[in-house]
Each structure stands twice: as structure tokens, then as C-alpha cells.
C-alpha positions, 0 to 999 in steps of 0.5 A: 316742684318735686315733692318729698314723695318724689312726685311732681306737682303738675301745677306749682301754683296749686297749694299743698293742701289742694295737691294733697287733697287731690292725691287723697281722692285719687287714691280712694278709688284704688282702695275701693278697688282693693276692697277697702271701702271704709278706708276709702271713705275715710280718706275722702272724709279726710280730704273734705276736712282738710279743704274745710279747714283750709277755707276756714284758715283762709277766711280767718287770715283775710279778716282784718278785724280783730276779735273782741278778745284781742281788742280787750287784751290790747285795751288793757295793755294800753291802760296798764302802760299808761298807768305805769308812766 
């Protein structure tokens, strides 16, 4: 798999977020070496945030239970349809 940047993804099974966070973490050391420590820290923090959001999204998508709000909206929709018949 070739990415838009022209780099090859060494593991095509790897998710885009995982590949991106790996690239961000690897680039942080170069930023530190060039004297951009705060920027490197922000890049690492961004990678952490991406991984956290990915985990939250995966968890939300894996949860088959509808939220209470969704359940209430579905119930209201059914009631409205039954009244109009």
C-alpha cells in the first residue's frame, strides 16, 4: 500500500491511525534533535490523542446497545406512526 506521502505502509493490515501515530512518534525524535522540544512533545501528545480517540470509537462501534436517547427517540417514532394509522 502506498500512501499519499509516497511512503509505503510496511504492514497493510495496520490501521491508518496506527500507522499515523507511529510516524508521528518516530518524527518526534528528529524534532527534538533539531531543538524543537515543545513541538516534539505536542506531536507525541497528538499521537496519544489519536490513539485514545480510535479506542473510544472502536468501543462505541462495538457496543450494540442503543443509548437511552436513541431508545427514547425510537419509541417516540413508533408511537407517532401508530397514532397516524
